[in-house]
C-alpha positions as CSV (number, residue, x, y, z in Angstrom):
1,X,19.5,-2.0,3.4
2,X,16.8,-4.6,2.8
3,X,14.8,-4.3,-0.4
4,X,11.1,-3.9,-0.3
5,X,9.3,-5.6,-3.1
6,X,5.9,-4.2,-4.0
7,X,3.7,-6.4,-6.1
8,X,0.4,-5.6,-7.8
9,X,-1.4,-3.0,-9.8
10,X,0.2,-0.1,-11.7
11,X,-2.5,2.1,-13.3
12,X,-3.4,5.7,-14.2
13,X,-5.5,7.8,-11.8
14,X,-7.5,10.6,-13.2
15,X,-7.8,13.1,-10.4
16,X,-10.5,15.8,-10.8
17,X,-9.4,19.4,-11.1
18,X,-12.8,20.4,-9.7
19,X,-13.3,19.1,-6.2
20,X,-16.6,18.4,-4.3
21,X,-18.3,17.2,-7.5
22,X,-19.6,13.8,-8.6
23,X,-17.9,12.1,-11.5
24,X,-20.7,13.0,-13.8
25,X,-20.1,16.7,-13.0
26,X,-16.3,16.7,-13.3
27,X,-15.1,18.0,-16.7
28,X,-11.3,18.3,-16.1
29,X,-8.9,15.7,-14.8
30,X,-5.2,15.5,-14.1
31,X,-3.4,12.3,-15.1
32,X,-1.2,10.7,-12.4
33,X,0.5,7.4,-11.9
34,X,-1.4,5.2,-9.4
35,X,-2.1,1.9,-7.8
36,X,-1.5,1.2,-4.2
37,X,1.7,-1.0,-4.6
38,X,3.2,1.6,-7.0
39,X,2.4,4.4,-4.5
40,X,4.0,2.4,-1.7
41,X,7.1,1.7,-3.8
42,X,7.6,5.4,-4.6
43,X,7.0,6.4,-1.0
44,X,9.6,4.0,0.2
45,X,12.1,5.3,-2.3
46,X,11.3,9.0,-1.4
47,X,12.0,8.1,2.3
48,X,15.4,6.9,1.4
49,X,14.6,3.2,1.1
50,X,15.2,0.6,-1.6
51,X,12.1,-0.5,-3.4
52,X,11.3,-2.8,-6.3
53,X,8.1,-2.9,-8.4
54,X,6.9,-6.3,-9.5
55,X,4.2,-6.1,-12.1
56,X,3.4,-6.3,-15.8
57,X,2.9,-3.0,-17.7
58,X,1.3,-2.6,-21.1
59,X,3.3,-1.5,-24.2
60,X,1.2,1.6,-24.6
61,X,1.7,5.3,-23.9
62,X,0.3,5.1,-20.4
63,X,2.6,2.2,-19.7
64,X,5.6,4.3,-20.9
65,X,4.5,7.0,-18.5
66,X,4.3,4.6,-15.5
67,X,7.8,3.4,-16.2
68,X,9.1,7.0,-16.4
69,X,7.4,8.0,-13.1
70,X,8.9,4.9,-11.3
71,X,12.4,5.5,-12.6
72,X,12.3,9.3,-11.8
73,X,11.4,8.4,-8.3
74,X,14.2,5.9,-8.0
75,X,12.1,2.7,-7.9
76,X,13.8,-0.4,-9.4
77,X,12.0,-1.3,-12.6
78,X,14.4,-3.9,-14.1
79,X,12.0,-6.7,-13.1
80,X,8.9,-5.2,-14.6
81,X,7.5,-7.2,-17.6
82,X,6.1,-5.3,-20.6
83,X,3.4,-6.8,-22.7
84,X,1.1,-6.3,-25.8
85,X,-1.8,-8.4,-24.7
86,X,-3.1,-6.1,-22.0
87,X,-3.9,-2.5,-21.5
88,X,-3.0,0.0,-18.8
89,X,-5.8,0.2,-16.2
90,X,-7.5,3.5,-15.5
91,X,-9.2,4.8,-12.4
92,X,-11.4,8.0,-12.3
93,X,-11.6,9.6,-8.9
94,X,-14.1,12.0,-7.4
95,X,-13.4,13.8,-4.1
96,X,-16.1,14.8,-1.6
97,X,-16.3,17.8,0.8
98,X,-14.0,16.0,3.3
99,X,-11.3,15.0,0.8
100,X,-12.5,11.4,0.7
101,X,-12.5,9.5,-2.6
102,X,-14.8,7.5,-4.8
103,X,-13.4,5.4,-7.7
104,X,-14.6,4.2,-11.1
105,X,-12.3,1.6,-12.5
106,X,-11.6,0.6,-16.1
107,X,-9.3,-2.4,-15.9
108,X,-10.9,-5.6,-17.1
109,X,-8.0,-6.3,-19.4
110,X,-5.4,-4.7,-17.2
111,X,-1.8,-5.8,-18.0
112,X,-0.9,-6.1,-14.3
113,X,-3.4,-9.0,-13.9
114,X,-1.5,-11.0,-16.5
115,X,1.9,-11.4,-14.7
116,X,2.7,-15.1,-14.7
117,X,4.5,-16.9,-11.9
118,X,7.2,-18.0,-14.3
119,X,7.9,-14.4,-15.1
120,X,9.2,-13.8,-11.6
121,X,12.7,-15.1,-10.9
122,X,13.2,-16.4,-7.4
123,X,16.8,-15.2,-7.5
124,X,15.7,-11.6,-7.4
125,X,14.8,-12.0,-3.7
126,X,17.6,-12.0,-1.2
127,X,17.7,-13.1,2.4
128,X,15.6,-11.0,4.7
129,X,13.9,-8.9,2.0
130,X,10.4,-7.5,2.6
131,X,7.3,-8.0,0.4
132,X,4.2,-5.7,0.4
133,X,1.0,-6.6,-1.4
134,X,-2.7,-5.5,-1.5
135,X,-6.0,-7.1,-2.5
136,X,-6.8,-5.4,-5.9
137,X,-4.7,-7.9,-7.9
138,X,-5.9,-10.9,-6.0
139,X,-9.0,-11.5,-8.2
140,X,-8.9,-14.7,-10.3
141,X,-6.0,-14.1,-12.7
142,X,-2.4,-15.2,-13.3
143,X,-1.3,-12.4,-11.0
144,X,-3.1,-14.0,-8.1
145,X,-0.9,-17.1,-8.5
146,X,2.2,-14.9,-8.9
147,X,1.4,-13.4,-5.5
148,X,1.4,-16.8,-4.0
149,X,4.8,-17.7,-5.5
150,X,6.4,-14.5,-4.4
151,X,5.0,-14.8,-0.9
152,X,6.4,-18.3,-0.6
153,X,9.8,-17.1,-1.9
154,X,10.0,-14.3,0.7
155,X,9.1,-16.8,3.4
156,X,11.9,-19.2,2.2
157,X,14.4,-16.3,2.4
158,X,13.3,-15.5,6.0
159,X,11.8,-12.2,4.9
160,X,8.8,-10.2,6.1
161,X,5.4,-10.1,4.4
162,X,3.2,-7.1,4.7
163,X,-0.5,-7.0,3.6
164,X,-2.7,-4.0,3.2
165,X,-6.2,-5.3,2.1
166,X,-6.9,-1.8,0.6
167,X,-10.5,-2.8,-0.2
168,X,-11.9,-1.7,-3.5
169,X,-15.3,-3.3,-3.9
170,X,-16.1,-2.0,-7.4
171,X,-13.4,-4.3,-8.7
172,X,-15.0,-7.5,-7.4
173,X,-18.0,-9.4,-8.7
174,X,-19.5,-9.2,-5.2
175,X,-18.4,-8.2,-1.7
176,X,-18.3,-11.8,-0.4
177,X,-15.6,-12.8,-2.9
178,X,-13.5,-9.8,-1.9
179,X,-13.8,-10.6,1.8
180,X,-13.1,-14.3,1.3
181,X,-10.0,-13.6,-0.7
182,X,-8.7,-11.2,1.9
183,X,-9.3,-13.9,4.6
184,X,-7.5,-16.5,2.4
185,X,-4.4,-14.3,2.1
186,X,-4.4,-12.9,5.6
187,X,-2.6,-15.9,7.3
188,X,0.2,-15.5,4.7
189,X,1.2,-12.1,6.1
190,X,3.4,-11.2,9.1
191,X,2.2,-7.5,9.2
192,X,-1.4,-6.5,8.3
193,X,-2.3,-2.9,7.9
194,X,-6.1,-2.2,8.1
195,X,-8.1,1.0,8.3
196,X,-11.0,1.6,10.6
197,X,-13.4,1.6,7.6
198,X,-12.1,-1.8,6.4
199,X,-12.0,-3.6,9.7
200,X,-15.8,-4.2,10.1
201,X,-16.1,-5.3,6.5
202,X,-13.2,-7.8,6.7
203,X,-14.1,-9.3,10.1
204,X,-17.9,-8.8,10.0
205,X,-17.7,-7.3,13.6
206,X,-18.2,-3.8,14.9
207,X,-16.4,-4.7,18.2
208,X,-13.0,-3.2,17.5
209,X,-10.9,-5.2,19.9
210,X,-12.6,-8.5,19.0
211,X,-12.2,-7.7,15.3
212,X,-8.5,-6.9,15.6
213,X,-7.9,-10.0,17.6
214,X,-9.5,-12.1,14.9
215,X,-6.9,-10.9,12.4
216,X,-4.1,-12.8,14.3
217,X,-4.3,-16.0,12.2
218,X,-1.5,-18.0,10.6
219,X,1.7,-16.0,10.4
220,X,0.2,-12.6,11.4
221,X,2.2,-11.1,14.2
222,X,1.5,-7.4,13.8
223,X,-1.7,-5.5,13.1
224,X,-1.4,-1.8,12.2
225,X,-4.7,-0.1,12.7
226,X,-5.1,3.3,11.0
227,X,-7.7,5.9,12.1
228,X,-7.2,8.7,9.6
229,X,-6.9,12.0,11.3
230,X,-7.0,10.3,14.7
231,X,-3.7,8.5,14.2
232,X,-2.9,4.8,14.3
233,X,-2.3,1.9,16.6
234,X,-0.1,-1.2,16.6
235,X,-1.3,-4.5,18.0
236,X,1.1,-7.4,18.6
237,X,0.1,-11.0,18.8
238,X,1.8,-11.2,22.2
239,X,-0.7,-8.7,23.5
240,X,1.4,-5.5,23.4
241,X,-0.4,-2.4,22.2
242,X,0.8,1.0,21.1
243,X,-0.9,4.1,19.8
244,X,-0.1,7.6,18.4
245,X,-2.6,10.5,18.1
246,X,-1.4,11.5,14.6
247,X,-1.3,15.0,13.3
248,X,-4.1,17.5,12.5
249,X,-3.8,19.0,9.0
250,X,-6.0,20.7,6.5
251,X,-7.1,17.8,4.3
252,X,-7.1,18.4,0.5
253,X,-7.2,14.9,-0.9
254,X,-6.7,11.6,0.9
255,X,-5.6,9.8,-2.3
256,X,-2.4,7.8,-1.4
257,X,-2.4,8.8,2.3
258,X,-2.7,5.2,3.4
259,X,0.0,4.2,0.9
260,X,2.3,6.9,2.2
261,X,1.6,5.7,5.8
262,X,2.6,2.1,5.1
263,X,5.4,3.2,2.9
264,X,6.8,5.2,5.8
265,X,6.3,2.3,8.2
266,X,8.1,-0.2,5.9
267,X,10.9,2.2,5.1
268,X,11.7,2.5,8.8
269,X,11.4,-1.3,9.2
270,X,14.0,-1.8,6.5
271,X,16.2,1.0,7.7
272,X,16.4,-0.5,11.2
273,X,17.3,-3.9,9.7
274,X,14.5,-5.6,11.6
275,X,14.0,-9.2,10.6
276,X,11.3,-11.7,11.0
277,X,13.3,-13.2,13.9
278,X,13.3,-9.9,15.9
279,X,10.1,-8.4,14.7
280,X,8.5,-8.2,18.1
281,X,11.6,-6.7,19.7
282,X,12.0,-4.2,16.9
283,X,8.4,-3.0,17.2
284,X,8.6,-2.9,21.0
285,X,11.7,-0.8,21.0
286,X,10.8,1.5,18.1
287,X,7.0,1.7,18.1
288,X,6.9,5.5,18.7
289,X,9.3,6.0,15.8
290,X,7.2,3.8,13.5
291,X,3.9,5.4,14.4
292,X,5.1,9.1,14.4
293,X,6.9,8.8,11.1
294,X,4.1,6.8,9.3
295,X,1.4,9.1,10.7
296,X,3.3,12.2,9.5
297,X,3.8,10.6,6.0
298,X,0.0,10.0,5.7
299,X,-0.9,13.4,7.1
300,X,1.4,15.4,4.8
301,X,0.2,13.4,1.7
302,X,-3.4,14.3,2.6
303,X,-2.7,18.0,2.4
304,X,-1.9,17.9,-1.3
305,X,-3.7,16.6,-4.4
306,X,-2.7,13.2,-5.7
307,X,-0.6,10.5,-4.2
308,X,2.9,10.5,-5.7
309,X,3.5,14.3,-6.0
310,X,2.1,14.7,-2.6
311,X,4.5,12.2,-1.0
312,X,7.2,14.2,0.8
313,X,10.9,13.4,1.3
314,X,12.2,12.0,4.5
315,X,13.8,15.2,5.8
316,X,10.6,17.2,5.2
317,X,8.7,14.5,7.3
318,X,11.2,14.7,10.1
319,X,11.0,18.5,10.2
320,X,7.2,18.3,10.3
321,X,7.3,15.9,13.2
322,X,9.8,18.1,15.1
323,X,7.7,21.2,14.6
324,X,4.5,19.5,15.7
325,X,5.8,17.5,18.6
326,X,8.1,20.0,20.4
């Protein structure tokens, strides 16, 4: 099976024990491993795939905890670099009445931003492997340049590049720099996953079809458009379009639901041995499988607090789909 390399931030999420309160009102938190690429790597491993985390992690107690969580969830950690010059980033989360999140980040000296291009060995990547990245670690830093190197290596090995912008505006000096960076990296991806909240921000358009069409730049061949409880859609550059209504569940916490979704999508992509050369064919023939599985992964994760512990195993997902689609 192809490996899925997930590059970017690995941090600590502090999830409030008390829900429906602002951060200033919360007094108790639960510590969990977080960061979108880390969540995706763990999701892929839980669904039976082979995932590799590419990042730099601080030599502190939180860093030790992150390594432990990754290893317990069967994510390959041999290529992670440990360092003394940075710290483990922190994110404090508050959850509103609808299970939606707000973040306060503390990661100006985060270790993951310090990963140098020379610290990634091109030989780690094999023919046809998959890369997944997000936008949080694309701020000006050594890690931004490392992203470019790894993307180029995946391209040389005829692999597939997946990009989830995963917009987190509090981490950027201003919204325009966030949007421009996303637009700069967009053409480097083959698959782009974007939520209905992110699409207007990235494209500066409220006309959905027009906005999605504008994402097909450079190498982009597939746009996966997520709509929360209303399911998701796949758009192909050749004009084909598929949709799935998703699953209705009682939402507890949406933390990690989008990561579980794309983790499910990519795990199935790897399992079916779909390559960049037959990407259109693979999506056309298996679109319902991709969407049903990914939507179920996201829905189930939203029913439980946190991201990692809420990510279910593959058989549980399949049983859920069977019981809800019969």
